[in-house]
Gaussian input, Z-matrix of N, CA and C with variables (Angstrom, degrees):
# hf/3-21g

backbone

0 1
 N
 C     1     B1
 C     2     B2     1     A1
 N     3     B3     2     A2     1     D1
 C     4     B4     3     A3     2     D2
 C     5     B5     4     A4     3     D3
 N     6     B6     5     A5     4     D4
 C     7     B7     6     A6     5     D5
 C     8     B8     7     A7     6     D6
 N     9     B9     8     A8     7     D7
 C    10    B10     9     A9     8     D8
 C    11    B11    10    A10     9     D9
 N    12    B12    11    A11    10    D10
 C    13    B13    12    A12    11    D11
 C    14    B14    13    A13    12    D12
 N    15    B15    14    A14    13    D13
 C    16    B16    15    A15    14    D14
 C    17    B17    16    A16    15    D15
 N    18    B18    17    A17    16    D16
 C    19    B19    18    A18    17    D17
 C    20    B20    19    A19    18    D18
 N    21    B21    20    A20    19    D19
 C    22    B22    21    A21    20    D20
 C    23    B23    22    A22    21    D21
 N    24    B24    23    A23    22    D22
 C    25    B25    24    A24    23    D23
 C    26    B26    25    A25    24    D24
 N    27    B27    26    A26    25    D25
 C    28    B28    27    A27    26    D26
 C    29    B29    28    A28    27    D27
 N    30    B30    29    A29    28    D28
 C    31    B31    30    A30    29    D29
 C    32    B32    31    A31    30    D30
 N    33    B33    32    A32    31    D31
 C    34    B34    33    A33    32    D32
 C    35    B35    34    A34    33    D33
 N    36    B36    35    A35    34    D34
 C    37    B37    36    A36    35    D35
 C    38    B38    37    A37    36    D36
 N    39    B39    38    A38    37    D37
 C    40    B40    39    A39    38    D38
 C    41    B41    40    A40    39    D39
 N    42    B42    41    A41    40    D40
 C    43    B43    42    A42    41    D41
 C    44    B44    43    A43    42    D42
 N    45    B45    44    A44    43    D43
 C    46    B46    45    A45    44    D44
 C    47    B47    46    A46    45    D45
 N    48    B48    47    A47    46    D46
 C    49    B49    48    A48    47    D47
 C    50    B50    49    A49    48    D48
 N    51    B51    50    A50    49    D49
 C    52    B52    51    A51    50    D50
 C    53    B53    52    A52    51    D51
 N    54    B54    53    A53    52    D52
 C    55    B55    54    A54    53    D53
 C    56    B56    55    A55    54    D54
 N    57    B57    56    A56    55    D55
 C    58    B58    57    A57    56    D56
 C    59    B59    58    A58    57    D57
 N    60    B60    59    A59    58    D58
 C    61    B61    60    A60    59    D59
 C    62    B62    61    A61    60    D60
 N    63    B63    62    A62    61    D61
 C    64    B64    63    A63    62    D62
 C    65    B65    64    A64    63    D63
 N    66    B66    65    A65    64    D64
 C    67    B67    66    A66    65    D65
 C    68    B68    67    A67    66    D66
 N    69    B69    68    A68    67    D67
 C    70    B70    69    A69    68    D68
 C    71    B71    70    A70    69    D69
 N    72    B72    71    A71    70    D70
 C    73    B73    72    A72    71    D71
 C    74    B74    73    A73    72    D72
 N    75    B75    74    A74    73    D73
 C    76    B76    75    A75    74    D74
 C    77    B77    76    A76    75    D75
 N    78    B78    77    A77    76    D76
 C    79    B79    78    A78    77    D77
 C    80    B80    79    A79    78    D78
 N    81    B81    80    A80    79    D79
 C    82    B82    81    A81    80    D80
 C    83    B83    82    A82    81    D81
 N    84    B84    83    A83    82    D82
 C    85    B85    84    A84    83    D83
 C    86    B86    85    A85    84    D84
 N    87    B87    86    A86    85    D85
 C    88    B88    87    A87    86    D86
 C    89    B89    88    A88    87    D87
 N    90    B90    89    A89    88    D88
 C    91    B91    90    A90    89    D89
 C    92    B92    91    A91    90    D90
 N    93    B93    92    A92    91    D91
 C    94    B94    93    A93    92    D92
 C    95    B95    94    A94    93    D93
 N    96    B96    95    A95    94    D94
 C    97    B97    96    A96    95    D95
 C    98    B98    97    A97    96    D96
 N    99    B99    98    A98    97    D97
 C   100   B100    99    A99    98    D98
 C   101   B101   100   A100    99    D99
 N   102   B102   101   A101   100   D100
 C   103   B103   102   A102   101   D101
 C   104   B104   103   A103   102   D102
 N   105   B105   104   A104   103   D103
 C   106   B106   105   A105   104   D104
 C   107   B107   106   A106   105   D105
 N   108   B108   107   A107   106   D106
 C   109   B109   108   A108   107   D107
 C   110   B110   109   A109   108   D108
 N   111   B111   110   A110   109   D109
 C   112   B112   111   A111   110   D110
 C   113   B113   112   A112   111   D111
 N   114   B114   113   A113   112   D112
 C   115   B115   114   A114   113   D113
 C   116   B116   115   A115   114   D114
 N   117   B117   116   A116   115   D115
 C   118   B118   117   A117   116   D116
 C   119   B119   118   A118   117   D117
 N   120   B120   119   A119   118   D118
 C   121   B121   120   A120   119   D119
 C   122   B122   121   A121   120   D120
 N   123   B123   122   A122   121   D121
 C   124   B124   123   A123   122   D122
 C   125   B125   124   A124   123   D123
 N   126   B126   125   A125   124   D124
 C   127   B127   126   A126   125   D125
 C   128   B128   127   A127   126   D126
 N   129   B129   128   A128   127   D127
 C   130   B130   129   A129   128   D128
 C   131   B131   130   A130   129   D129
 N   132   B132   131   A131   130   D130
 C   133   B133   132   A132   131   D131
 C   134   B134   133   A133   132   D132
 N   135   B135   134   A134   133   D133
 C   136   B136   135   A135   134   D134
 C   137   B137   136   A136   135   D135
 N   138   B138   137   A137   136   D136
 C   139   B139   138   A138   137   D137
 C   140   B140   139   A139   138   D138
 N   141   B141   140   A140   139   D139
 C   142   B142   141   A141   140   D140
 C   143   B143   142   A142   141   D141
 N   144   B144   143   A143   142   D142
 C   145   B145   144   A144   143   D143
 C   146   B146   145   A145   144   D144
 N   147   B147   146   A146   145   D145
 C   148   B148   147   A147   146   D146
 C   149   B149   148   A148   147   D147
 N   150   B150   149   A149   148   D148
 C   151   B151   150   A150   149   D149
 C   152   B152   151   A151   150   D150
 N   153   B153   152   A152   151   D151
 C   154   B154   153   A153   152   D152
 C   155   B155   154   A154   153   D153
 N   156   B156   155   A155   154   D154
 C   157   B157   156   A156   155   D155
 C   158   B158   157   A157   156   D156
 N   159   B159   158   A158   157   D157
 C   160   B160   159   A159   158   D158
 C   161   B161   160   A160   159   D159
 N   162   B162   161   A161   160   D160
 C   163   B163   162   A162   161   D161
 C   164   B164   163   A163   162   D162
 N   165   B165   164   A164   163   D163
 C   166   B166   165   A165   164   D164
 C   167   B167   166   A166   165   D165
 N   168   B168   167   A167   166   D166
 C   169   B169   168   A168   167   D167
 C   170   B170   169   A169   168   D168
 N   171   B171   170   A170   169   D169
 C   172   B172   171   A171   170   D170
 C   173   B173   172   A172   171   D171
 N   174   B174   173   A173   172   D172
 C   175   B175   174   A174   173   D173
 C   176   B176   175   A175   174   D174
 N   177   B177   176   A176   175   D175
 C   178   B178   177   A177   176   D176
 C   179   B179   178   A178   177   D177
 N   180   B180   179   A179   178   D178
 C   181   B181   180   A180   179   D179
 C   182   B182   181   A181   180   D180
 N   183   B183   182   A182   181   D181
 C   184   B184   183   A183   182   D182
 C   185   B185   184   A184   183   D183
 N   186   B186   185   A185   184   D184
 C   187   B187   186   A186   185   D185
 C   188   B188   187   A187   186   D186
 N   189   B189   188   A188   187   D187
 C   190   B190   189   A189   188   D188
 C   191   B191   190   A190   189   D189
 N   192   B192   191   A191   190   D190
 C   193   B193   192   A192   191   D191
 C   194   B194   193   A193   192   D192
 N   195   B195   194   A194   193   D193
 C   196   B196   195   A195   194   D194
 C   197   B197   196   A196   195   D195
 N   198   B198   197   A197   196   D196
 C   199   B199   198   A198   197   D197
 C   200   B200   199   A199   198   D198
 N   201   B201   200   A200   199   D199
 C   202   B202   201   A201   200   D200
 C   203   B203   202   A202   201   D201
 N   204   B204   203   A203   202   D202
 C   205   B205   204   A204   203   D203
 C   206   B206   205   A205   204   D204
 N   207   B207   206   A206   205   D205
 C   208   B208   207   A207   206   D206
 C   209   B209   208   A208   207   D207
 N   210   B210   209   A209   208   D208
 C   211   B211   210   A210   209   D209
 C   212   B212   211   A211   210   D210
 N   213   B213   212   A212   211   D211
 C   214   B214   213   A213   212   D212
 C   215   B215   214   A214   213   D213
 N   216   B216   215   A215   214   D214
 C   217   B217   216   A216   215   D215
 C   218   B218   217   A217   216   D216
 N   219   B219   218   A218   217   D217
 C   220   B220   219   A219   218   D218
 C   221   B221   220   A220   219   D219
 N   222   B222   221   A221   220   D220
 C   223   B223   222   A222   221   D221
 C   224   B224   223   A223   222   D222
 N   225   B225   224   A224   223   D223
 C   226   B226   225   A225   224   D224
 C   227   B227   226   A226   225   D225
 N   228   B228   227   A227   226   D226
 C   229   B229   228   A228   227   D227
 C   230   B230   229   A229   228   D228
 N   231   B231   230   A230   229   D229
 C   232   B232   231   A231   230   D230
 C   233   B233   232   A232   231   D231
 N   234   B234   233   A233   232   D232
 C   235   B235   234   A234   233   D233
 C   236   B236   235   A235   234   D234

   B1=1.4944
   B2=1.4960
   B3=1.3435
   B4=1.4318
   B5=1.5694
   B6=1.3489
   B7=1.4706
   B8=1.5155
   B9=1.3290
   B10=1.5219
   B11=1.5096
   B12=1.3690
   B13=1.4592
   B14=1.4495
   B15=1.3587
   B16=1.4860
   B17=1.4986
   B18=1.3497
   B19=1.5021
   B20=1.5882
   B21=1.3674
   B22=1.4879
   B23=1.5101
   B24=1.3609
   B25=1.4447
   B26=1.5010
   B27=1.3397
   B28=1.5082
   B29=1.5307
   B30=1.3026
   B31=1.4618
   B32=1.6272
   B33=1.3482
   B34=1.4418
   B35=1.5503
   B36=1.3067
   B37=1.4183
   B38=1.5147
   B39=1.2787
   B40=1.5113
   B41=1.5376
   B42=1.2492
   B43=1.4929
   B44=1.5607
   B45=1.2731
   B46=1.4538
   B47=1.5239
   B48=1.3652
   B49=1.4154
   B50=1.5001
   B51=1.3821
   B52=1.4757
   B53=1.5210
   B54=1.2865
   B55=1.4776
   B56=1.5524
   B57=1.3398
   B58=1.3845
   B59=1.5013
   B60=1.3128
   B61=1.5008
   B62=1.5340
   B63=1.3508
   B64=1.4216
   B65=1.5725
   B66=1.2650
   B67=1.4992
   B68=1.5286
   B69=1.3224
   B70=1.4823
   B71=1.5474
   B72=1.3081
   B73=1.4347
   B74=1.5786
   B75=1.3022
   B76=1.4974
   B77=1.5568
   B78=1.2573
   B79=1.4476
   B80=1.5216
   B81=1.3487
   B82=1.4191
   B83=1.5824
   B84=1.2639
   B85=1.4370
   B86=1.5267
   B87=1.2919
   B88=1.4616
   B89=1.5413
   B90=1.2144
   B91=1.4486
   B92=1.5381
   B93=1.2361
   B94=1.5272
   B95=1.5050
   B96=1.3613
   B97=1.4687
   B98=1.5083
   B99=1.3206
   B100=1.4562
   B101=1.5790
   B102=1.2962
   B103=1.4838
   B104=1.5488
   B105=1.2521
   B106=1.4729
   B107=1.5290
   B108=1.2654
   B109=1.4348
   B110=1.5465
   B111=1.2916
   B112=1.4470
   B113=1.5610
   B114=1.3586
   B115=1.4370
   B116=1.5374
   B117=1.3041
   B118=1.4783
   B119=1.5410
   B120=1.3160
   B121=1.4824
   B122=1.5264
   B123=1.2712
   B124=1.4208
   B125=1.5658
   B126=1.3150
   B127=1.4967
   B128=1.5486
   B129=1.3444
   B130=1.4414
   B131=1.5047
   B132=1.3586
   B133=1.4521
   B134=1.6091
   B135=1.3149
   B136=1.4893
   B137=1.5114
   B138=1.2492
   B139=1.4127
   B140=1.5519
   B141=1.2888
   B142=1.4746
   B143=1.5561
   B144=1.2827
   B145=1.4218
   B146=1.5348
   B147=1.2757
   B148=1.4975
   B149=1.5222
   B150=1.2783
   B151=1.4725
   B152=1.5403
   B153=1.2847
   B154=1.4740
   B155=1.5140
   B156=1.2974
   B157=1.4661
   B158=1.5778
   B159=1.3361
   B160=1.4343
   B161=1.5650
   B162=1.3044
   B163=1.5285
   B164=1.5589
   B165=1.2829
   B166=1.4370
   B167=1.5366
   B168=1.3968
   B169=1.4790
   B170=1.4969
   B171=1.3195
   B172=1.4826
   B173=1.4989
   B174=1.3393
   B175=1.4499
   B176=1.5335
   B177=1.3037
   B178=1.4663
   B179=1.5092
   B180=1.3472
   B181=1.5026
   B182=1.4396
   B183=1.3591
   B184=1.4261
   B185=1.5626
   B186=1.3150
   B187=1.4614
   B188=1.5225
   B189=1.3298
   B190=1.4481
   B191=1.4950
   B192=1.3461
   B193=1.5216
   B194=1.5511
   B195=1.2834
   B196=1.4252
   B197=1.5493
   B198=1.2635
   B199=1.4447
   B200=1.5338
   B201=1.3437
   B202=1.4720
   B203=1.4702
   B204=1.3816
   B205=1.4883
   B206=1.5504
   B207=1.2852
   B208=1.5530
   B209=1.5376
   B210=1.3516
   B211=1.3947
   B212=1.5356
   B213=1.3259
   B214=1.4788
   B215=1.5218
   B216=1.3173
   B217=1.4271
   B218=1.4957
   B219=1.3478
   B220=1.4944
   B221=1.5201
   B222=1.3170
   B223=1.4196
   B224=1.5311
   B225=1.3280
   B226=1.4571
   B227=1.5336
   B228=1.2942
   B229=1.4778
   B230=1.5451
   B231=1.2993
   B232=1.4665
   B233=1.5031
   B234=1.4117
   B235=1.4774
   B236=1.5294
   A1=107.88
   A2=116.04
   A3=121.83
   A4=112.84
   A5=114.63
   A6=118.90
   A7=108.41
   A8=114.39
   A9=119.14
   A10=109.94
   A11=119.34
   A12=122.21
   A13=112.38
   A14=116.79
   A15=121.22
   A16=110.49
   A17=116.04
   A18=122.55
   A19=111.39
   A20=109.33
   A21=113.17
   A22=113.07
   A23=115.45
   A24=119.34
   A25=108.21
   A26=116.72
   A27=119.04
   A28=111.06
   A29=115.49
   A30=119.08
   A31=109.18
   A32=114.46
   A33=119.42
   A34=109.49
   A35=116.33
   A36=119.60
   A37=114.55
   A38=116.05
   A39=121.06
   A40=108.41
   A41=118.60
   A42=121.32
   A43=108.33
   A44=115.20
   A45=119.65
   A46=113.45
   A47=116.34
   A48=123.20
   A49=112.20
   A50=114.52
   A51=120.70
   A52=110.71
   A53=117.49
   A54=121.99
   A55=109.17
   A56=120.49
   A57=121.29
   A58=110.90
   A59=114.04
   A60=120.68
   A61=108.92
   A62=118.38
   A63=123.38
   A64=113.16
   A65=115.08
   A66=121.07
   A67=112.43
   A68=117.94
   A69=119.19
   A70=109.18
   A71=118.87
   A72=119.96
   A73=108.65
   A74=116.35
   A75=118.44
   A76=108.97
   A77=119.47
   A78=121.50
   A79=113.60
   A80=116.78
   A81=118.86
   A82=112.02
   A83=117.70
   A84=120.99
   A85=116.59
   A86=112.76
   A87=118.02
   A88=112.00
   A89=116.46
   A90=120.06
   A91=106.94
   A92=115.27
   A93=121.02
   A94=110.13
   A95=116.07
   A96=118.34
   A97=107.21
   A98=115.17
   A99=121.18
   A100=113.68
   A101=115.80
   A102=119.07
   A103=110.28
   A104=119.31
   A105=125.04
   A106=111.87
   A107=119.33
   A108=126.03
   A109=109.35
   A110=115.00
   A111=119.94
   A112=109.83
   A113=115.65
   A114=121.99
   A115=111.42
   A116=115.69
   A117=119.15
   A118=108.61
   A119=118.43
   A120=120.15
   A121=108.54
   A122=117.78
   A123=121.74
   A124=109.84
   A125=114.20
   A126=121.02
   A127=108.15
   A128=115.91
   A129=119.67
   A130=110.53
   A131=116.60
   A132=124.73
   A133=108.61
   A134=114.10
   A135=118.94
   A136=108.88
   A137=121.11
   A138=125.25
   A139=113.22
   A140=111.82
   A141=116.68
   A142=112.91
   A143=119.83
   A144=122.72
   A145=112.59
   A146=115.71
   A147=118.29
   A148=108.43
   A149=120.56
   A150=117.78
   A151=110.40
   A152=118.31
   A153=118.56
   A154=112.95
   A155=115.39
   A156=122.53
   A157=107.73
   A158=117.56
   A159=122.06
   A160=111.89
   A161=112.99
   A162=118.52
   A163=108.52
   A164=118.69
   A165=123.78
   A166=113.66
   A167=115.00
   A168=119.83
   A169=115.37
   A170=117.56
   A171=121.03
   A172=110.07
   A173=117.14
   A174=119.52
   A175=108.85
   A176=120.11
   A177=121.00
   A178=113.57
   A179=117.21
   A180=117.95
   A181=114.32
   A182=118.79
   A183=123.99
   A184=111.61
   A185=112.49
   A186=116.64
   A187=113.55
   A188=114.01
   A189=118.63
   A190=113.33
   A191=114.62
   A192=119.50
   A193=108.14
   A194=115.33
   A195=117.73
   A196=109.42
   A197=120.90
   A198=123.43
   A199=112.62
   A200=112.92
   A201=118.67
   A202=110.32
   A203=116.80
   A204=119.94
   A205=112.76
   A206=113.96
   A207=120.84
   A208=110.50
   A209=117.22
   A210=118.20
   A211=115.05
   A212=115.79
   A213=119.89
   A214=112.80
   A215=119.63
   A216=122.60
   A217=110.50
   A218=117.56
   A219=121.00
   A220=110.48
   A221=118.39
   A222=120.28
   A223=112.52
   A224=115.93
   A225=121.89
   A226=108.69
   A227=116.68
   A228=122.09
   A229=113.70
   A230=115.15
   A231=118.60
   A232=117.09
   A233=111.89
   A234=118.21
   A235=110.84
   D1=111.10
   D2=-173.62
   D3=-59.57
   D4=-43.53
   D5=-173.24
   D6=-140.01
   D7=103.02
   D8=-176.28
   D9=-58.04
   D10=-41.24
   D11=178.39
   D12=-55.38
   D13=-48.64
   D14=-176.24
   D15=-61.27
   D16=-42.63
   D17=179.52
   D18=-63.45
   D19=-41.62
   D20=178.82
   D21=-65.63
   D22=-33.94
   D23=179.80
   D24=-68.15
   D25=-43.15
   D26=177.32
   D27=-60.42
   D28=-42.44
   D29=-178.38
   D30=-64.47
   D31=-35.60
   D32=-179.38
   D33=-65.29
   D34=-40.34
   D35=174.90
   D36=-63.11
   D37=-39.38
   D38=175.91
   D39=-66.18
   D40=-40.66
   D41=-178.64
   D42=-67.41
   D43=-44.81
   D44=-179.91
   D45=-59.47
   D46=-43.24
   D47=175.22
   D48=-59.92
   D49=-46.08
   D50=179.77
   D51=-61.96
   D52=-47.09
   D53=-176.18
   D54=-68.48
   D55=-33.09
   D56=177.11
   D57=-65.88
   D58=-41.15
   D59=-177.69
   D60=-65.85
   D61=-33.82
   D62=-174.59
   D63=-100.27
   D64=5.13
   D65=-174.53
   D66=-51.86
   D67=-49.77
   D68=-173.80
   D69=-70.35
   D70=-34.88
   D71=-178.82
   D72=-73.60
   D73=-37.83
   D74=-171.73
   D75=-85.52
   D76=-19.62
   D77=-172.74
   D78=-55.57
   D79=-38.17
   D80=-179.51
   D81=-84.08
   D82=-14.70
   D83=178.49
   D84=-85.75
   D85=-34.43
   D86=-170.94
   D87=-132.27
   D88=136.31
   D89=168.18
   D90=-87.56
   D91=113.76
   D92=-170.09
   D93=-129.02
   D94=127.36
   D95=171.45
   D96=-93.93
   D97=138.26
   D98=-173.08
   D99=-73.10
   D100=-8.17
   D101=178.04
   D102=-85.44
   D103=-16.46
   D104=-168.89
   D105=-122.22
   D106=130.27
   D107=173.96
   D108=-85.67
   D109=116.18
   D110=-179.51
   D111=-83.41
   D112=144.06
   D113=176.47
   D114=-53.63
   D115=-38.35
   D116=-177.50
   D117=-68.84
   D118=-29.32
   D119=176.20
   D120=-63.06
   D121=-46.31
   D122=-176.35
   D123=-66.71
   D124=-41.03
   D125=-179.21
   D126=-61.50
   D127=-44.01
   D128=-176.19
   D129=-64.17
   D130=-43.86
   D131=179.57
   D132=-59.23
   D133=-54.54
   D134=-179.61
   D135=-58.30
   D136=-46.79
   D137=179.32
   D138=-53.74
   D139=-49.24
   D140=178.48
   D141=-68.51
   D142=-28.84
   D143=168.92
   D144=-66.43
   D145=-37.22
   D146=176.61
   D147=-71.38
   D148=-36.48
   D149=175.44
   D150=-67.66
   D151=-33.99
   D152=172.19
   D153=-61.20
   D154=-41.99
   D155=-179.38
   D156=-62.88
   D157=-42.64
   D158=177.93
   D159=-61.59
   D160=-44.21
   D161=-178.44
   D162=-65.24
   D163=-22.68
   D164=-178.59
   D165=-98.35
   D166=12.09
   D167=173.05
   D168=93.15
   D169=7.07
   D170=-179.14
   D171=-98.32
   D172=149.45
   D173=174.81
   D174=-81.62
   D175=115.84
   D176=-178.76
   D177=-55.29
   D178=-36.95
   D179=177.41
   D180=-65.74
   D181=-38.34
   D182=176.22
   D183=-63.75
   D184=-43.72
   D185=177.12
   D186=-60.85
   D187=-34.86
   D188=178.47
   D189=-73.41
   D190=-32.31
   D191=176.03
   D192=-68.00
   D193=-45.99
   D194=-175.76
   D195=-69.20
   D196=-35.05
   D197=174.70
   D198=-61.97
   D199=-41.72
   D200=179.32
   D201=-63.60
   D202=-43.87
   D203=178.87
   D204=-63.99
   D205=-39.58
   D206=174.08
   D207=-60.62
   D208=-45.35
   D209=178.30
   D210=-64.80
   D211=-41.03
   D212=172.80
   D213=-61.51
   D214=-39.85
   D215=178.59
   D216=-65.37
   D217=-38.40
   D218=177.07
   D219=-65.60
   D220=-38.94
   D221=179.33
   D222=-63.83
   D223=-39.39
   D224=-179.81
   D225=-66.89
   D226=-42.49
   D227=179.90
   D228=-61.98
   D229=-30.04
   D230=-179.77
   D231=-82.31
   D232=-11.99
   D233=-177.78
   D234=-83.88

């Protein structure tokens, strides 16, 4: 990952779009302040991405394992 901040900014845009699309559904479930990203927001987005992977023929558990290895490799590279 060449620039962690650029990737985080892109991820923030994806999360914002996701939350905006789900705002009416989620409003009654969660008290959410717009200044703070909730852990449940991140989990919901990742879960939906894994469901998308599954619908496209990928094993969600394998995608998760690969993502974890990728994240670990990025952490080592930054040290």
